C-alpha positions, -999 to 999 in steps of 0.1 A, spaced: 0 0 0 14 34 -10 18 60 18 34 89 0 2 110 1 3 108 40 37 124 44 33 162 50 57 188 62 53 223 77 50 250 51 72 277 67 108 270 53 124 282 86 102 260 108 110 225 118 104 199 91 79 179 111 66 146 97 29 143 104 12 109 101 -23 99 111 -46 69 106 -74 95 102 -62 99 66 -72 64 57 -103 42 55 -108 22 86 -101 -11 68 -66 0 59 -55 15 92 -41 -15 109 -18 -25 81 -7 11 75 0 17 112 20 -16 114 41 -4 85 47 31 99 56 20 134 79 -6 120 97 20 98 99 48 123 102 30 157 103 -8 160 89 -39 144 58 -46 165 26 -66 166 -4 -45 171 -35 -53 192 -62 -27 182 -89 -14 206 -119 -37 211 -145 -11 216 -132 19 195 -118 26 161 -81 23 156 -67 59 158 -30 69 160 -15 103 152 23 111 151 42 143 147 80 136 143 106 163 146 143 156 136 164 169 165 201 167 157 210 131 166 177 127 184 141 127 172 111 141 192 77 126 186 43 137 198 18 109 197 -19 106 204 -37 73 202 -68 53 212 -62 23 233 -37 -1 218 -13 -29 226 22 -32 210 44 -62 213 80 -63 200 93 -98 195 131 -106 193 144 -91 160 174 -73 146 171 -36 138 168 -29 101 171 9 102 189 36 122 156 48 136 150 13 151 185 11 167 176 34 195 165 39 230 131 56 235 124 79 264 87 82 271 69 111 288 33 102 293 10 133 288 -24 116 295 -40 82 299 -26 50 312 6 33 300 22 0 310 57 -9 297 74 -43 301 110 -52 292 137 -75 306 114 -88 334 106 -53 346 73 -34 344 66 3 347 31 16 352 31 53 342 9 81 353 6 115 335 40 133 337 61 101 344 91 91 323 104 57 313 130 43 290 131 12 267 154 -3 242 138 -6 208 162 -34 198 151 -57 226 117 -74 232 92 -53 249 54 -49 254 33 -17 257 -3 -18 269 -25 13 268 -61 4 279 -75 38 271 -68 69 249 -35 84 257 -9 110 246 28 108 250 61 123 239 89 100 226 125 110 224 145 86 201 182 84 211 207 64 190 215 33 211 253 37 209 251 74 217 232 68 250 254 37 259 285 59 255 270 87 275 256 64 302 273 31 307 249 6 323 219 23 307 206 -12 299 197 -16 335 174 15 334 147 2 310 111 -2 321 116 16 354 92 44 363 107 79 369 81 100 387 74 133 369 59 151 399 91 163 416 129 163 414 149 157 382 119 138 367 97 169 369 124 191 355 130 168 325 94 162 318 86 199 320 114 207 296 103 181 270 66 191 273 75 228 268 98 220 239 71 199 221 44 226 226 67 253 211 83 231 184 63 246 155 70 282 167 108 278 169 129 279 137 153 249 130 185 268 139 172 276 174 153 243 179 183 220 172 205 231 202 177 222 226 185 185 217 218 188 237 199 201 267 173 174 265 201 148 263 218 163 294 186 162 314 177 127 303 212 115 312 210 131 346 176 117 353 184 82 341 217 82 361 196 80 393 184 45 382 218 30 374 236 6 397 264 23 416 292 2 401 288 21 368 300 54 383 337 46 377 330 33 342 312 66 335 343 86 344 365 64 323 342 69 293 342 107 297 381 106 298 383 84 268 359 105 247 377 137 257 410 122 247 395 111 213 383 147 206 417 161 215 434 136 192 410 144 163 418 181 166 456 174 163 458 145 138 475 167 112 505 173 135 532 148 125 549 154 159 518 142 178 529 114 203 516 98 235 535 123 257 519 153 239 484 138 241 488 129 278 500 165 287 471 180 268 446 156 284 461 161 319 464 123 321 493 99 324 504 80 292 499 47 312 463 56 321 456 67 285 468 34 272 447 16 297 416 35 285 423 25 248 432 -11 258 395 -13 269 387 -9 231 413 -35 221 438 -10 208 465 13 221 468 51 222 491 55 192 474 26 172 442 46 175 460 77 162 473 59 132 440 43 125 422 77 125 448 91 102 444 62 78 406 65 79 408 102 70 432 94 42 410 66 28 380 90 28 399 116 8 413 91 -16 377 82 -26 362 117 -25 357 135 -58 366 169 -43 401 155 -35 407 138 -69 433 164 -78 454 158 -47 484 135 -49 488 106 -25 517 125 -9 496 156 -3 468 136 13 493 116 35 511 148 46 477 165 53 469 139 79 502 137 97 522 111 78 557 124 69 571 90 58 555 78 25 569 43 27 555 39 62 522 53 51 519 29 22 528 -1 44 504 8 71 476 15 46 481 -18 28 482 -37 61 449 -21 72 430 -20 39 445 -49 20 457 -29 -10 479 1 -18 466 36 -15 468 40 -53 447 8 -59 422 19 -32 418 53 -49 409 36 -82 385 10 -69 349 13 -84 328 35 -62 
């Protein structure tokens, strides 16, 4: 069944490009199949249990939000069951943070169950089996967060799924209020000003979810922050051929031994990571049309290699062919 006529965007070019989808645009006989397709494409592959005593109704407004997405959803009663399956799209490979606006909402995952009241927050992993039961009409906000992004930001987040975060006070209230206010004003804020709010939403959600994590993950969290900070520092200095472990350690205010221990956790070492990132940048430019006029030497020097024979050996060892052969491979 074609659905192109159901995809509509806001008209104002400076406004957020909201995707608005509704079962109300279809005949009742087509709604279940269409909703199954849309939820599977935008969120997770699920089985739908429609309401017994009302028509199937579901309405979604989806805002792209930097790495995140913000959805405002209204629906009649419904049941959703996600069986074990592999994610097929980036939108499915995500954690979903729910803010219930009205109605009743029960979320089950990993042997845990959260019964939400209006204002409450809960999290679930779209890549893992889960069940959602809403026995009456409801409205909710859904923040889609790429799974790896949240796992890097919050080690141990998998222990936070299907746990109720009260929205009446504390961090839960602050986070829920921020997301509700953002959703209400989303159509009134231009894209340039709306996008930075995603970072604030991520900060608030991470702070709030952190209250649910087992204490043993606090140390892992600090190590992750130090590792990510070191990677950003390395990325900013890759073109410097003099970059070495001592220079990186001084700039990061960490010891070379501790830095190597951090990278050992990713099955590499500090300087192997530096060489790998340089090779990856070189490989990207060798295949990019805008760099077709640059020689191999120019590209290698541009990314911190000052020994062409070493560059060629390292490149062939990693990619299985010479830089010249790699450049001329079919795109």
